[in-house]
N, C-alpha and C positions, 0 to 999 in steps of 0.2 A: 504494500500500500504506500502511496506517495506521501512524503512528509508535507508539512504546511507549505503553501505556495503564497508568495508575496508579490502582489500586483498593485502596490500603492507607493511607487517610487517617487511620485511628485510630492508626497508628504515627507518622506525621508528615504535614505538609502542606507544599506549596511556599510560599515567601514571596511574598506579594502584591507586584507591582511598585511599588505606591504605598507600601508599607511599606519596601521596599528603598530607595526614593528618599529618604525622610526619614532613614533610617539613614545613607546615604551622605553626605547633607548634614551630618549631625552629625559624621561622621568628618573633615570638612574644616575644622572650627572649632578654636579654640585649646584646649590642654589644660585640662580642667576637672574639678573634684571637688566634688560638692554639699556636702561638709563643710567646705570651705575658706571663710574669711571674706572673702577679697579679692574683687575685681570678678569674676574668672573663676569663682570658686566660687559666687558669688551668682547669676550667670547660669545656671550648671548647676542650682542649687537651684530656680530658677524653672521650668526645664524639667521637673525631677523632680516638682515640685508640680503642674504642668499635666497631666502624664501621670497622676498619681494621681487628680486630679479628673476626668479623662476616663473612667477606668475606674470610679470610684465613681459617676459620673453614670449610666453605662450600667446598672450593677447596682442603682441607686437605694439606695446606702448612703452612709455618711459617708467622706470622704477619709481620715481617720485610722484607718479600719477596713481599709484596704488596706495590706498589708505585702509588699514585693517580695522575691522569692526567686530561686534559680537554676532553679526549675522546679516541677512538680507533686510530685515525690518529696520534695523538701525542704519544700514547703508542708505536705504531709500529716504528715511527721515532726515538723515544728515544732508543729503543732496537737496531734497525738496525744501526743507525749512532753512537750510543754509543759503540757498540761492535767492530765495524771496527776501525782499527788504522787510525788516521789522523795525518798528519804532520802539523807543524806550518803554512805551505803555503796552507793548505786546501786539500792536496792530500790524496787519500784513497788508501791504499795498500791492495793487496790480491784479492782472487777469491771468488765470491759468487754464490751459486746455488739457483735458484728459479724456478718458472714455468711461462709460458706465459699466464696464466689465473688468475693471482692474482688481488686483489682489487687495485684500484689506489693508495691507501696509501702505498702499497708495491711496485707496479710496477713502478709508477712515481718516487718514492723515489730512487729506485735502478737506474733507467734511469738517474736521476740527478747526481748520483755518478759516472757514467761511464766516463764522460769527465774528472773527477778528478783522474782517474787512476784505478778505480775499474773494474776488469775483471768479466763479468757477463755470466752466463750460464742459459738462460731461457729455461727450458726443456718443450717439447710439451706435453700437456695433452691429445690431440687427442679426438675423439668422446666419449671416456670413461669419460673424464672430470676431471681426476686427474692423476698425475704422479705415476707410479709404484715404489715401494721401490728400486727395482734393478736398475732402471734408475738413482736414486740418488747415489747409490753405484758406478755405472759406471762413473758418472760425477765428482767424487771426484778427486782432484789434490793435489799435495804436498803443493801448496800455498792456498788451500781452507780455508777461514777464517770464513765462515758463510753459513748456509743453512736457507732459510726463505720461508715459504709457509703457506697457509691457512689450518686450520682444516676442514673448510667447505667453498665451493665456494658460495659467496653470490648471484650469479645469477642463478646457476643451482642446488645448494644444494648438489652437489657431495662431498663426504668426502675423505680426504686423510687418508691413513693408518698411523696415527701419531705414534702409538706404534712401528711399524716396522721401520719407518724412524728414530725415536728417538733412537732405538737400534743401527742403523747404525752410527748415529751421535756420540753416546756415545763411540762406539768402535773406531771410527776414531779420537776422541778428537776434534770434530768440533762443535761449538755452533749451536744449532737449535732454531730458533725463529719462533713462530707460531701465526698467526692471528686467534684469537679465537672469533672474534666479532659475526660471524654468528652461533656459536656453543652454547654459554652460554644462558641458558634459554630454549633451545629446547630439550636437553636430558642430562642425567647425564653423567659425564665423570671424569676421573682421569688424572693427568698430569704425563706422564712417566718421569723416571729419566733423560733420554737423552734430555729433553726439557730444554733449558736455559732460555727462556723467552716467555711470551705470552701477547697479547694485547686484551683489552676488552672495550666495550662501554656501558654506562648505559642505553641509550634510546632504546636499542635493546631488552630489556627484561622487559619492563614496568616500567623503572626507568626514571629519568629526563635526558634532553639533557645537553650537555656542561660538562659532567663529565665521566670519565672512569678510568681505572687503568691498570698498567702493572704488571705482575708477573715476578720477576727477581730472579732466583735461587741463594741462598747463595753461595758465592765464585766466581760468574761470575762478572767480572769487566767491567764497562762501563764508558765512559766519559759523564758527564751530558749534555743534550741537552740545558737546560736552566740553566744559572748560575746567582748567586745573593745571596740569603739567604741560610740557612742551612736546609730548609724544606725537608721532605721526605728522611731522612737519607743522606742529602747532594746530593741526586740524581736528585732532581727536584725543583729548586728554585721557589718561589712565594707563597703567602698566599693561603692555601688550600681552595677550594670551599666547606666549611663545610656543608652548607645546601644541596648541590647536593650530597656530599659524604654520608650524613646520609640517603638521599632518595635512593641512589643506594644500600646501605647496606640493607635497608629494602626490596627493590625489590629482592635482592638475598636471604634474609631470607625467603621470601615467597615461593621461589622455593623449599624449603625443603618439603612443603606439596603439591605443585603443580606437581612435577615430581616424578615418571615417568608417572603418569596417563595422564598428558597433552600431553606427547610425543605420547602415544598410540592414544589419541583422534585426534590430529593433523594429524597423519598418516592416520587414517581412513577417515578423511575429505578430505585430499589431494587425496587419491586414489578414493574417491567418485567423486571428480571433474574430475580427469583424465579419469576414466572409463566411466563416463557419457558423456564427450565430444567425446571420441573415438566412443562410441555407436551411438551418434546422428549426428556428423558432420565430421566423418572420410573423408579425411586423417587428422590426428593430429599426430605430431611428438614430442616425449618426448626428450628433449635435455639433454644429460648426461646419459651415460649407467652405470656408477658406482653406488655403494651404496649411498643413499641420506639421508640427514637430513629429519626429519618428516614433516616439515612445508613448503617445497619449491617445486614448480613445474614450470619448464620452458618449455613452449609448443610452437611449431611452427604450423602455419596454412597455408599450401602451397597455392599459388595463391592469398594471401591476404597481406596487409600491416599491420604490428603490430601497427603502429601509428594510422591508421584508426580505428582499433579495440579498441585501448586504448581510443581514443577520444569518440567513440560511447558508450563505457562502462561508461566513466566518465559522459557523458550526461544522461545516464540512472541511475546514482547514484552509480556506482561500481568503486572503485579505485583499479587499478592494475598498473604494470609498464612495461616498455619496456626494462629494464635492471637495472643496478646499479643506485641508486639515485644520486651518485656523477657524473654521466655522463648524467643526465637528460638534454633534449634539444638537444642532439647530433643527427645530421641527419644521420650519418654513422651507419651501423649495429653494434651490440655489439662487442667490441674487444674480449671479452671472447669467444663468440660463433665463431667468425671468426678465432681466434687462435686455437680453437678446430677442425677446419676443416669443420664447418657447411657452406654449400654454401651460398653466400650472399643473394640470394632471400629467402632462408629458414630462415636465421638469421634475415632478415628484417621483417619476418612475426611472430616473436617470442613475446610472452608475458610472464612475470614472475608473478606468483601468489604466495604470501607468507602469510601464515596463522599465527595466534597467538593462545594462549590458550583461548582467548575470542571468537574466530570464532565459529559460530554455524552451525548446519546442515541445518537450514532454510536459512541461508545466502548462503551456498554453492548451495543449490537447486535453489535459486533465481538467482544466478550467472549463473548456468547451463541454466535456461530457457531464460534469457536475452541474453547471449552470443550465444546460439543456434540460436535464432531469428536473431541476427545481422549477424552471419556468413551466414545463409541461404539467407538473403537479399542481402548481398554483393556478394555472389557467384552466385546468381540468376540474 
């Protein structure tokens, strides 16, 4: 009998054994703080610098453009709040363009700024699942201070045309901040010139939790989110999580050999899952009509409840999700699907399957067999 199957990699991924090895090695050395001037501190600083250079090299950016954070949520808050002008009274000036299907780290952050004077334009993604570049162009105003959106939607996997939107932002002279959490580790990409900043999280690509980073392009000015010491080029105060950073850098270094072969394999397995379910238990609806990242499939099963399917799968040893992990436990249908215009009954019947480069064909076939049996039982 097959052991448990994990198909919720957009929530988190397992730590690669090679990442764990370098982290355990670091745990065995003497106490060290990269800000200390003595021998031990300087040794730590060398490791911090090496990790920063590894990540910058992979993304083809400058090392000083990489700022370490506690994860993707902090990275996005750092970039959004840091770029927008704030008065001493806490008011935020200017207009921001985003979409109505962003991850909570973006959507809720922008909503929190609205009462402080920030004017927001949440553009509809529609059933396509992403905003078209011309909609961004049309939404620009004279007081637009920021465009912020996801490279990949974490629930549907639909991708924005970042290159085209970056060109619009660059021409307009408006900073563009991109949530790259669901992108890194899934496919190779480059950062267009019009992108001012991006946020990433280590545990989404087989690195450790509690660590991430922001890319901040040279010349883009931000106000620090956290103040105190001079760490991270005076942009993020607090002693760096060196063990986590070393592990995250190792996870990124491993991507050099894993991609693009892993992208191709995940896409094959995702299509195998979708086509198999459509053949066996139609009707099945694929949510998100736009081009998708290789590892993500958001499927609705009309006349059924997604939570019933999720629980039944979990009892059978298969882990999937009902939407974003940050909204787990919510009784309402997915905000992302609802804002896309998916009818509530269809949104409530949705499940998200998100693969990793560890996912196997045998696991997909097992999921197909188990889920088919569950659906036929519930529909019967």
